[in-house]
N, C-alpha and C positions, 0 to 999 in steps of 0.2 A: 498201509502199514504204519501205525502211529509211532511217533517218537517216544523213546524210552529215556528215563533218567540216566545220564552218563557221567555227571561230575558235579562237584561242589567247589567253587573257587571263591576267592574273596575272604574266606575265613579259614584259618589253619589250626586254631586251637581255642577251646572255650573253657573247659574245666575238666578235672579228672586226671588220672595218672597216665604217663607216657610209657610205652612198652616197645623195646627193641625186639625184632624177630631173632630166632636162634642163631642165624648166620651173622647177625650184627649189622647187616647192610640196609635194613629197612626199619621204619619207625611207625608204630600205630599211634594215631592221635585222635582223641574224641573231639568231635566238632558238633556241639548241640546234641541231637539225637542220632547222629550218624558217625561213622568211623572212616577216617582218611588214612591211606597207606602211602607213606613217603619212601620212594626208592632212592636212597642216597647215593648209590653207585651210578645209576642211569639218569639221575636228575629228573624223576617223574613223580607224579602224584596221582593216586586213584582213590575215588570215594566208593565204598562198597554199596551195592544197590539194596540196602536194607536199613531199617530204622526202628528205634525203640519208641515207646509211647511218650516218654519224657526225656529230659537231658541225661546223657550218660555220665556217671560219676566214677565208675570203676571198670577197668579192663583187665582181665586175666588171660594170659596167653600160655597155651600148652608148650611143653619143652620141645616138641617136634614142629611147632609152628602151624599145625593143621587145624587146631580148634581155638576158639576164643570165647570167653564168657563176658557178655556186656550187661552191666547192671545199671538201671536208671535211678532217679531220685527217690522213688517209692519202694525200691527193692525188687522190682520186676526184672528178671534175668532172661537173656537170650543166649542159647548155646549155638554158636555160629561156626560153620565150616569155612575156613579161609581159602580152601582149595576150590570148592564149588560155589563160594560166595552166597550162601543161603542159610536160612535159619533151620536148625535141626530140632531143637527142643526149647520149650518155654517153661519157666519156673518162677515162683513168687516166694520171696523170703519174708514177706509180711511186714518188714521194717526196713528203714534205710540202711544200706550197707556202706561201710567205710573203706574196705579194701578186700581184694581177692587175689590169691596167689596159688598156682599149681606147684606141687612138689617136683623136684628135679627128675624123679623117675616117672612122672606123669601119672602115677596111680591114685593120687589123692590131691585135693585142693582145700585150702582154708579160706573161710569167709568170716570177717569180723563185723558184728553189728551190736549196738548198745555197748555193754561192757563184757561181751562174750566173744569167744572164738569157736566157730563150728568147723569140724573136720568132716569132709564129704569124700566118698569114693568117687573118683573121676570117671566120666563116661569112657567106656572102653571101645574097642573096635568091633565088638560083637553086639548083636541086637539086644536091647534091654527095654523092659517095660517102663522103668523109671531111670532116667539118666543121672539124677542126683539122689544119692542114698546117703543119709546122715550116719556118720560113724561115731563121733564123739563130740561132746560139748565141754568147753573148758571155761572155768570160772576163776577169777583172780582180780583183774583190775576193778577199781571202784568207779571209774568214769569211762567214757566212750573209747573204744579201741581205734587206732589210727593207721597202723602199718604192720606189714608181715615180711619176714625173710626166712628162708629155709637153709639148713645145712646141705652140703653137696651130696651127702648120701641119703637124704630124705628121712633121717632118723628123728630130727628135732626141728622146731621152728620157733622164732621169736616174735612177740607181739608187743608193739608200743601202744601207749595209752595217753589220753589227755590228763590223767592224774600224775603225769611226769614220771611214770614208772615203766619198766620193761620186764616182760616175763618170758622165760624160756620153757616151752612145753615139749613133750615127746609125742611123736606120732604114734608110737607104741609105748606100753608101760615099761620103764626101765627101773630096776631095783635101786640103783644108786643115784637116781635123778629125782629130786623133789622140786616142786614148783613154788618158787617164791619171787618176791619183787626185787628188782635191781633199781635202786633210787639214785639220787645224785644230781638230777637235772632240776632247773628252776622254771621250765616252760614245757609246753606240749611236745611230746616226742613226734617228730615228723618222718624219721627214717631209721631203720636198723639194718645192719649188714653183718653176716657171719664171715669170718676169714676163711679162705679156701682150705678145705679139708681140715677144719678145726672148729672147736666150740667157742673160740675167742670171738668177741662181739664188739661192734662199734655202734653207738647210738648217737643220733643227732636230734637236738631239740630246736624249737622255733626261734629261740634267741641266739642260735648259731653255736651253741655249746656242743662239743664233740667229746664223748666219753669213750674210753677204750677199756673193755672188760676182759681180763685174762682168766681163763679157766684152768683149773689144776688137773683136768682129766681130758684125755684125747677121745676122739670119736670111737676108737676101737675099745676104749675102756668102759663103755656103757654096758651094764650087765642086764640081760633080759629078766623080766619078772617071772617067777615060778608059775607054772600053769595052774589055773583055778581048779577047784573041785568040780568034776564033770557034772554031778547032780545039781550043784548050785548054779553052774553056768547054764544048764538046760532050763532051770526054773526061771532065770532072768530072761532067756529068750522067749519062753512061753508068756511071761508077763508082758513083754514088749509087743508080742503079736496081738494081745488083747487090746492094746491101745489103738486109737483111731489113726494116730500119726506116730511113726517111730521117732523117738527122741534121741536115740543113741546113748552111749555111755556118758555119764556125767562125771567130770573130773574137776575137783576143787583144789586151788592153790592157796598158800598161806602167805600173807604179806610179811609177817615177822615170825618165822619158825623158831622154835627153841633150840638151844645148843645141842641137846640130845638128839633132836630130829635131824640135824645137819651133820652129825658125826658119821664119818666114812661115806659122805655123799659128795656129789659134784659141787664145787664152790667157785664163786666168781669174786674177783677183786678188781677195783678200779685202779688203773695204772697211769692214766693220762687224762687231761681235760684241756681242750683247745676251743677258742672262741674268737670270732671276728665280726661278722655281720649277719643280718637276718636271712634265713634260708626258707624257701617256700616248697620247692619240689625238685627232684632230680632223678635221672635214669641213665644207667651206664650200659653200653653194649658188651657183648660177651668177651671181646678181646681187650676191653678196657681203654681203647683208643679214643672213643667218642663219648661225650657226655651231652645228654639232651636236657634242655630246660623249657618249661612251659609257663607262661605268664597269663593267667586268666583275666587279669585286669586290662591288659593291653591287647590280648588275643595274639600274643607273640610266641613263636616256636623257634628255638635255637638249638643247633647241634654244634658243639665245640670240640675241635681236635686239640688236645692239650699239648701234644708233642710239638706240633708245628705252630701252635698258638694262632690258629685260624679257624674261621667258620666253615663247616661243611654245609650247613643249611642255616639260612637266616630269613625267615618269612614272618610277615605280620599282615593281618587283614586290616580293614577299616575299623577304627576305634568305635565309631558310631555307625548308624545305618548307611547303607549304600543307597543312593537316590537315582543314579543314572548310569547307563552303559552305552557303548558303541562298538560295533564290529569293524575291523579293518576291511578294506575292499576284497582281500583274498581270504578272509575268514580265519586267518592264522592267529590274530591277536584280538584281545578285548580290552577296552579301556573302561575304567569305572571311576566314578566320582562319589565322594561321601560327605556326610555332615561334618566330618573331622577336618575338612579342608584339603584332603589329599587327593591326588589323581594317580591311579595305579594302572599299569599296563601288564596284562597277563598273557601267557602263552597257552593257547587252547590245547596243544598236544601234551605239554608237560604239566599243565595246571599250576605253574609257578609264576609269581610276580617277578619281573626282571628289572623294573624301574619304578620309582615312586617320586612324584613331584610334589613339593611341599610349599610352593610359593604363595598359595592363597592364604589369606588371613581369616577367612570365614567359610561357611559351608559351601560346597560345590553343588550347583543345581542342574547342570547339563554338561555332557561331554560328547565329542564326536570326532571321527577321523575325517581328513580331507580325502579327495578321490585318489591321491597318489599313495596314501597309506603311510607316509613318512612324517606327517604332521598331526598332532593331537590338539584339539581346541577344547577349552573348558570355560564355563561361565560360573560366576560366584556371587554370593551376597555381599562380598567385600567391594563390589563396584568395578570389578575388572573382568575382562575376557583375555585369557592367556593362550598363546600358541607355543607348543613344545616340539622340539626337533628330536626325532627318534634316532637320528644318526649320531648326534653329539650329546643327546640327553640334556638339553638346556632349554630354558625359557627365552626364545628369541624375539617374541612380540608380546606387548602388553597393550590391549585396547581399553581406553577409558572414555567416559562421557564428559561433556562440558561441566555438568554439575553431578555430584555424587548420586548414583542410582544403584538399586539392588537388582541384579539381573536374574530372571527366573527361567529363561529359556534361551536356546541357541540354535542356529542353523547356518550351514555353509553351502554355497551353490556347487553344482557339479564340476565346475572348473577349479574350485578351491581358491578363487580369487576374492570372492565377496563374502564377508562375515556379517551376520545379523544377530542381534541379541535383543530380547524384550525386557522391558523394565517392569518391576513389580509395584513401584510407588509413583512414578511419573506418567505411566500409561503410554510410554513412547517406545518406538523401535529404532535402534541405532544401527547404522550401516557403516562398515569400515572396509578399507582395501587391505588385503593380506600383504600385497607387495610393498606398499609404502607405509602401512600402519596408520594412515590418516583417516579421520572421520569423514565419510562421504556425504551422509545425509541423516536427518532425524525425521522419522515418519510419525506424524501425529494424526489423531482421528479417533482412536479408541477412547472410551469413557470409563474404562475399568482396567485392572491389572492385566498385563499380557500373560496368558497361560501357556501358549505353545506357538512355535514357528516351524514352517516346513517349506523348503524350496522344491519346485517342480523339477524332477530329474531331467526332463527333456526341453523345458522352456525357461525363459528368464522371468519366472513368476514366483512371488513369495506369498504364502498364505499365513495369516496371523489370526490366532484365536484369542478371545478376551472374555472376561467375566461380564462384559456389557451385552452378552447374548448375540454377538455378531462374529462373523468370520470375514476378514477383508483380504482381497487379492490385490497385490501390488505389482505393477509392471515395471521391471527393471530397465527396459529399453525406452520407456516413455516417461523418463524423469521421475520414476517411482510414484506415479499417480495411481489412485485407487481404481483398479479395473472393474471390480465387482464388490458388492457387500452382501453377504448371505445372512439373512435374519433367522435366528433360532428361537425356540420356545423357552430355552433355559440357558444358564451360564455355560459357556463352552470351556471344556477342560483340556482337550487335546485334539490336534488335527494332523493328518498324515496323507501324503500323496501315494498313489499306486506306483510301482516301479516304472510303468510305461508313461506315467504322467497324465493319463486320460481320466482319472477318477480321484475324487477327494473324499476321505472319510473323516467324520466329525463326531466326537463323543461329548455329550452334554451332561449337566448335573442331574437331569431327570432320568438317567440310566439308558438313554437311547443312543444308538450309533446310526447316523444318517450318512447316505452316500450321495454325492453330487457330481453332476456333469458341470464342472466349473466354467467351461467355455460358454455354455448357454445359461448358467445360473439356474439349473433345473435339478430338483431332487429326484434321484433314480431309485431310491430304496431306503429302507430303515430296518433296524433290528431292535427289538425291545429286550434289552439285556439285564434289566433289573432283577428278574427272578433267577437268572442263571448265576449271579454272583454268590448267592447264599451266604451273606455276611454272617459270621458267627456272633454269639452273644458274649459281651465282656462280663467279667466277674462283678463289676460295680454298676452295671446297667440299671437305670431306674425307669426305663420306658419299655413298653411292650414290644414284642417282635414285629408286630404290624406297623407300629410307628417307626421303628428303626429301619424297616424296609424302604420307607419313603426317601431315605437319604442315600440309598445305594447308587453308585455310578462307577463307570470305568474312568480311570485316571491316566491310562497309558494304552496306546494303540500301535500296531505295526503290521504292515502287509507282509505276506510271505514273498519269497523271491520271485515266484511266478505270478503273483498278483491275484491268484484264485482264492486265497484264504486270508483271513485277518485275525491277528492275535489281540486279545484284550485282557487287561488285568486292572485291579484296583484294591480297595481296602477289604480284601478277602483272601482266603487260603486257596482260591481257585483261579486258574488262568483258562479262559475260554477261547476256542478256535472256531470261527464261523466260516461257512462257505459264502462268499460274497454274492455269487450269482443266484443261488437258491435262498440266501438269507436265512439259513438254518444253523443251529448249533451242531458241529461235527463231533467235538470231544471237549470234555472238561478235565484239566490236569489239576490234581490235588498236590500242591507244591510242598505241603508239610503235614505230618501226622504227629507233630511234637506238641503235647499238651502242657509243656512248660511255658508255652507262649499264650498270650491272652487272645480272646476272640476266636478260639478254636472250637468251643462247645456250640452245638446247634441249639441246645436248650439249657437254661439255667438250672442248676441243681438246687431244688428247694430245701434240701437238707442243710445247706450252708446258709440259709436265711434264718435270722432270729428276730425277735421283737426289737432289738437294738440296731439291726442292720445286717449287712453281709459279713460272714466270717472272714472274707478276704481282706477286710479292713484291719484285721489283727496282724501285726508284723511278727511273723514267726521266725524271722532271721536272727533275732537277738541271741547271741551266744553261739551261733553256728560258725562254720568256716568263713563265711562271707559276711556274717552279721557283726553286731557290736559285741566285743569281748566283755563278758561279765566280770568286773573287777572285784578284788578283795576290798573290804572297808578301808577307806582312806587312800586308795590307790587310783590315780587318774590314768585311764588307759582306754583305748578304743575310740573310734570315730562315732560320737553320739548322734551325728547328723545323718548317719547311714540309714537308708530305708530300702527294704526289699521291694522290688517291683517286677512285674512280668511284661516284657516287650510285647507289643501288639503285632499280630501277623498281618503283613500287607505286601503287596507287589508294587514297587515304585516305578519299574521300567521293564518293558519287554522289547526284544529286538530279534529279528530273524537273521540268520547267517546269510551273507550274499551267495554262498554256494548252494543254499537250499537244503542242506543236509542236517541242520540243527537250528535251535533257537535258544536264547538265554533270557533269564529274568533276574533282576535284582530284588531281593526279598529280605525280610527280617532274618531269615536263616543264613543268608549270604548270596552269592552269585550261583544260580542253579543252571546247569546245561542239560538240554534234552536233545538227543540225536536219534536218527533213524536206526532201528535195531539191525545189526549186521549179522544176526543169526541165520541159520539155514531155514528158509521159508520157501516152499514150492509155489512159485508165482509164474505160470507159463504165459507166453505171449503168442497169439495166433497159432496155437498148437493144433496139429492135425495128427491123424492116426499113424502116419509113416515116420513121425519124428520120435525116435527112441535113441537111447545111448548107443545101442549096438549099431544102428544105421548111421549114426554120426561117426563112429569109429571106422565103419566100412567106407564111408565117403571120404574120410580123412586119409585112409589107406590108398584110395584111388587118386590122391593128390588134387581133389576138387575142393580147394581150400575155401573159396567164397561160399559155396553151397554148405560146407560143414559149419562155417561161422554163422550163417543165417539159421541153420537148424539148431545150433547150440543156443542162440539167443531166443529162439522159439521155446525151447525147453526151459531156458532161463535158470540154469543151475550154475552158480559162479565157478565151482571147481571144474566143471566140464568146459565152460567157456574159456577158462584159463588154459586148460590142457590143449584145446583146439588152436588157440591163438599162438601159444608157445611152440606148437608143432609146425607152424608156417616158417619156412626158411626166410632169412632176412632179405635174400635176393628177390623173393616173390612178394614182399610186402607192398611194393609199388603197384604191381598188377592187381593184387587183391583189393587194395584201397580204391583203385579206379573203377573196379567192377562191382563194388559194394552198393546195394540199393540205398537211396537217401534216407529211408526210414530207419536203417540200421546204423547209419553213421553216428547219429546222436547217441544211440545206445552203446556203441563201441567207445565213443569218447568218454562217456560216464564210467564205463568199465575200466578204461585206462587210468582215469583219475583215482579210482579206488585201488587199482592194482599197484600204482606207484607207492602207496603207503606201506605195502607189505612185501612186495616182490623185490628180489635182489637183481633182476634182469633190467637194470636201469637203462642202459643204452638201447636195448632191444625195444622197450616200450617207448622210448623217445623217438625212435625211427617211426614207429606206428603213428604217434601223435603228430609228428612233423609231416608225414605223407598225407594223413587225413586232412589236416588243416590247409596244406598247399593245394590239394586236389579238389576239395569241397568248400574252400573258403568263401567263394562268392555266393554259393547257395546258402551256406550257413549264415552269411551276413544278412540275408533277407529275413531270417527268423531270429535275429540277434536278441530281441527282447525275451523270447521264450527260451532261447538256449543260453542266456547269460549265466544262470546258476551253474550249469554244467561246465561252461568255459572257466568260470571263476574257481570251481572245484578243482579243475585240471591245473589251473595256474597255481593254486595253493599247494598242491602236491608237488609240482615241479619246483616251485620256489623253495620249499623245505629241503629238497634234495640239493638244490643249487647252493644253499647256504652251508650245508654239511660238507659237500665236496669242496667248496671254496676254502673253508677252513683247513681241510686236509691238504689241499694243494699248496696253500700258503705255508703251512708247516713243513711240507716236503721241500719247497723251494728254499726255505730258511735253512733246513738241514743240509741240503746240497751245497748251498753257498758256504756254510760253515765248514763242511768237509773239504770243499775245494780250497778254501783259504788256508786250512791246516796243511793240506797236502802240498800246496804251492810253497808254503814256508819251509816245509821239510825237504821238498824236491829241489828247491834252489840251493840248499846247503849241500845236498848229495851230488847235484849235477853241475856244481860250480866248476869242477875239474873235468867234466865230460864235454863232449862235442856240442856246439851250438845247435846242430840239427835236432838232437834229442830234446833240447829245451823248447824249440819251436813246436815239436810234435806234442809235448805236454800242454803247451798253451792252446794248440788247436783242439786237443781233447777236452780241455776245460771249457773252451768256447762252445763246443758241441753239447756238452752236458748242460750248460746254462741255457742254451737255446731250447733243448728238449724240456727242461724244467719249466720255462716260461710258456711253452706250448701247452703243457699239462695244466 
């Protein structure tokens, strides 16, 4: 069962509009070509398992929150079900779209592109041949349209434009509403808002000017247009049917209507103008309590509660690319390091970053957890290796070299006491003591930059890889002498030990992955991975694909938790997973389908090649939202040094989760998580003809619990296993565990680990786990290497519950102490005149309550 995409961490916002769900508790944020859903009430984040072809620029959410329209940079749209989390329909608008908005009644939606506004019939709940049917096209603005807002009754909508004007259009034709321009701003309109149940309008421009427009007519005062002549209307419908593509009704507005045309019509007048600072984007939830801000430059997402003046959500990804990651021993946390010099720690269950360390002054090149899981280590190009405490969230150790060196790689031994870092410029390896912070040794011998370090998990041996085409093995117990030197055919890029420490994997510049028995310095196998990478062509490539293929290689390696497979990634959109024993490719994961990134195309488009070079050399960003603002004559404005560029797709680091249930990769898109699909898949185990659900229920009714559990695992349906286990009385758990065959102990432990995450029967499953480990602990210890992922998965699940229950208990103890203190103060006053015996009884009751609270 292959892992499936399960989440995107490390990046919270790229560009596009933010949208609150109708209940106001969740926020939709576009991240590249994907959509993340932030649950602000439960403090969780989920990335939908779908993607557009290019970066998403517009998101439109239906009023009931069931549908969303995602539109990318070229105008390709996806109609998405947020309930089923799948794509329902695809549509192409032919040109870039600036904004999209559903009407409050959900029957229509408006799309703005170029200087037009298109009104479409919204997809309904019945089956339709075409989900997007054009109703009307509105003309009026001279420049590109930027924003949309609807009145509460869906009768009218307002459209802002880059020509500094705002237009109010009717979804239906109204006799007393003519369409004309509302001027008064000196910069691009970025947002417009109707007042509740009113035609009064607020408009905001990019220079932070707020104009308030008062309307002399209420919504109920709009008069419907008299019906058209039936024959004329039928002729228009027939003419439209003859067209290849229905264009809908065309409606033209006037920028400066005459006084006669505006007589007895709806009129607007400006009553206020407010200005402070530059405004980029804003979104407000339905209750008006929370305001969301997105900053595309920093990749920052903020949700502010104005009443309490506090942040509901404050998340920011790495400003530049992420280059390294590491899992905590229980798989609950992930640490990432980026070129921006920051070290961030993420919670894998909530997908939120909960701490950021900013002590480094240059790019971080490597990060890792120690074996305890409470210390994070990071190496940087600023010449320091820093240790961070996850209890107090501080930098408690800083390791430096005698002379300044740029550290390119990092490793820590299994005890967490020895820290090693490889230098990029002096070709040396530095060894420090975690306890004292002192430099223990400097290992010299390599003749090129150190590219990778790895400690043997089972022995005191350090493997170092270098560009000098060698891998050296250093013995920690023998004064760090070189134990072996393995000679390669090409520059070595990365080295990794198998979890049991008996095998060493080496990736070189020639695209080969070789496997070594490091004890005897014998090569045991190799994989030719150059052709599996399938490196894409860059827009500005000047060499042939055949020549480009010669430079393909893997830059990151990682063994799976059981050591049977190996993950490999590099300068490509693919991550390959190989079977180590058979040395064959098992699966290739395409980490992105986002063509807004470079090196995604398999072949260069010859239509973009001219006699003067590639069309990609022309910067089309000028005058756009992120490009240089085209100024008026004599006006200095805009960053003239700005250049549009496409980031190159690459995988900088891959790591397997210690639980064996997932793996992660740091890429240009962000931190991607892949986990085993938890859907219902029929996967029987040692199944025979007598194992059926009815027979299992029959056996369970006869109170033969052990037999019923074995039969349920043979059928291997999770719901049935859960039903059987929860039917066992707690008094019988000890007997059942002792009589359970060894083969099923491991399967039961794995089931318990997954059940802890969803079940509310916490104490019952803890009894099962405790009895299994106590009764079968010695036998499990002999297979510890194989069972390690299962045990760590179980530990992760129990640890998560432990933290939640601990917080609850601490809060309850505090409340009880507070209640007792208040009751004692009041009781002393009331009982001052009563007998001393009653006072002693009160004190004894208080002591009893305190003892019970501490026990809990």
